[in-house]
N, C-alpha and C positions, 0 to 999 in steps of 0.2 A: 504494500500500500504506500503510495507516494506521500511524502510529508510536505504539507502546506499548512499555513496557519489560517484556518477558517473556523470561527467560533460562533456558536449559538448562545446568545446571552439574554436570559430573562431579565425583565425590568419590573419594578413595582407596579402592582395593580391599583394602588391608591396611596399608601403611606410610603414616602420616599425612604424612610428609615429601614425598609425591608430589603433594600438592595444589599448584596453581599460585598465584602471587601474584594473578593476575587473578581467579581463582575466589574467593579470600579477599576481595578488594576488592569484588566483586559481591555476595557474601553479606552483607557489612557495609553496603552502600549501598542494598539493596532494602528495601521495607517489610515484605514477607512472604516466608517460605521455605515452599514446599509440599514435604512430605517423606513418605516411606513410614511410617516408625516414628519418632516424635518422640524416643523414648528413645535410639535409635541416633544420630540426627542431632545431638541435644543434646550428646552426648559430643564430637563433632567441633567443634561451635560453641564449647563451653567451652574446648577445647584451644587454639583460636585467638582466644579472647576476643571472640566474635561474639555480639552481644546481640539480633539480629533475631528478631522474632516468628515462630513456626512454626505451620503449620496442616497437619493430616494430609491426605494425598492418596495413597490406595492403591487396589488393584484392586477393592476392595469399595465404594468411595465415589466413584470417578472421575466418573461421570455426574452425581451430585448436586452435586459441587463446581464443575462447569463454570460455572454461572450466577453463583455467588458470586465466582469468579475474574474473570469478565467484568465484574461490578459493580465489583470493586476496580480493574481496569484503567481503566474508564470514569471512575473517581474520580481517576485520575492516579497511582495507586499502582503501585509496581514489584514484580514477583514473580519469584522464582527457584525453579525446579523441580529437586529433587535426589532421588536414590534412596539406599537404605541404603549402597550401594557401587557405584562404577562410573558408567556413563553412562545416564541415563534413556532409556526406550524400547527399550533393548537388553535384552530379557527383564525389563524393569522397567516400572512404570506411567508414563503420560504420553501415550500415543497418543490418548486421548479428548480431552484439552484441546488438544493440538497440532492435531488434525484440525479442531476447532471454530475455533481461531484462524486456520488456513489458509482455512477456508470463509468467514470474515469478512474475509479479506484483511488480517490483522493480522500484522505483522512479528515474527519470533522470532529471538533471538540465541542461538546455540549455542556454548558454549565447548569447546575441545578438552581432552581429559584422559584419565583412567584408564579402561581397558577390559580385562577379563580375556581376551577372545579375542585381541586384538592383542598383549597381553603374553605370552600362551602361545605363539602362532604365531611370535613373534620368536625363540623358542628351538628351533623345530622345522624341520629341513631338509626341504623338499618339492621335488617335481619341477618345479613351476612355481607361479605365483601364484593359480591357480584353486582354490577350495574352496567347499563348501556349509556354511552355518551353520544348524543345525536348532533352535537354542535348547534348551530342555529336552526330552529325549526323551519319547515317549509312555509312559504308565504300563503299557500292556498289551504282552504278548509279540507279539501280532499286529501292533500298531502299529509296534513297533521293527523287526520283520522286514520289513514293507512299506517302511519308510524305508531300511533297509540295502539292500534289493533295488533300490529306485529309484535310489539314489545309489552303487551299488557301483563305478562307474567314476569317482567323484569322491572327493576327500579330504573326509570328513564330520566336521565339528566340532560339538560339542554340550556342553551343561551337564548335570550330573547331581549328585544329592545324595549325601552320604557313606553314607546308609542304603540307597541303591538301587544303588550302583555294582557290587557283587558280582553281584547278580541280572542287571543289564544286561550285564555282561561274559560271564556264563554264556549268555545268549541270543545274543550276538554270536559266541561260540565255537561254539555249535551250528550257526549259519548259515554262518560263515566261519572254520573252525578254523585256517586257515593265515594269517589276517590279521595285519598289523602294526598296532600302535596306539600312542598316546601319551596320557598323562594329566598334568595339572598341578593342584596344590592348594596352599593357603596361599601363593599367589603374592604376592610382594613382602614376605613376612613372614620371620621368623627361620628357621622350619622349612619353607621353601618346598621342594617336591619336584616335579620334572619327570622322568618316566620315558618312554623310548621302547623298546618291546620287543614281543614277540609277545603276542597276547591271552591265551594260556595262561599266560605268565609274569606278566602283569599281574594276572590272576585269582588266581594263587597268592599274589602280593604282598599284595593287599587282603584275602584271606582270613586271612592271618596278621598283618596290620597294619590294624586298624580305623581308617579315615581320619577326619579331622575337617575341616570346612570344605567349601564348595562345590567341585566338581571340574569342570575343563574337560578334555574329551577329544577325541581325533581317531582315526578309523579310516582308515588309508591306503587309497587306491583299489586296486582290482584291476587287473591288467594286461590290456588288451583282447586281447593275444596269447593269453592263457589262456582266453579266452571261448569258448563254444560257437558263437558267431556266426562264420560264415566271412567275416571282414572283408575279406580279400584279394579274394574273389569279388565282394563288394558294391562294392568300390573299382573293380575292373575293369569292372563293368557300367556304372558312372557315368562312368568315363573313356571308354568306348566311345561314350557319349552326349555326349562333348565337354564334360563338366563340368570346371571348373578345381579345383585342389587345395583351395583355400579353400572353394569351394562344396561339395565332397565332404565335407570335414571338418564343415561345418555341418549338412549333411543327415543324415549317419550319426550324429553326436553327438546330434541331436534325436530320431532314430528309435529309437536303441538305448540312450539314456542313457549315452553314452560321453563321455570327456573330449575336448573339441575339439582341444586341442593334441596329444594322443596320436594321434588319428586323422590329423591333418595330417602328423605325422612319418611315420606308416605310409604315407600316400599318396605322400610324396616318396621313400620307399624302394622303392615298387612299380614 
């Protein structure tokens, strides 16, 4: 693997104090910082007295920037990739350049750091560690409904804009009126708000309190026991064919989009 200096550098999602010493060191040492919005990144750089040159790199110019970045790297220059907030490639630009570097067998150094999903989930009690991250939800009602149906037996984590959250919750309430949900906004900031409640109560909250800032949300999974699928019958059929509990949980979870751990527990109880 060829050795070049290309760094993925997470930046704070709100509180500037969350940036790591290593991230500051890298941003000061590289020759170029590739960023989504130079105005946003410059505020961070000014705060930490970082004088490194910035070049825009966003979803509209990703492909055209690749050759330029490769040229910089071949000249021996060091590049750091940042997003406006959080970790690049997690619903932020970066996939195009990283894919190209991987295809050319060029090493990438990724720093650990801020991420809204991890920050949010660390405050939410769940049945187990499994969840599905959908990124930003589809903009159409049909798209949201398909996603909710596909993952109704999984904890579904997503991003949503403050302008769309009410409409999104209305769609969710129509499809799953009894669902439990959680939302987080302004994470790590002074007015951080994390709520765990019914979809109906969350909808009432956001209708009366227009939110600001990007929102992280989660729809808690449905209980397979409440499903129309006769799970016990399916389990019995597979047990009669001498399938083991682990095998049954894998088969049924794949066939019916169920949570594997929930099915496994059900098998042990049967």
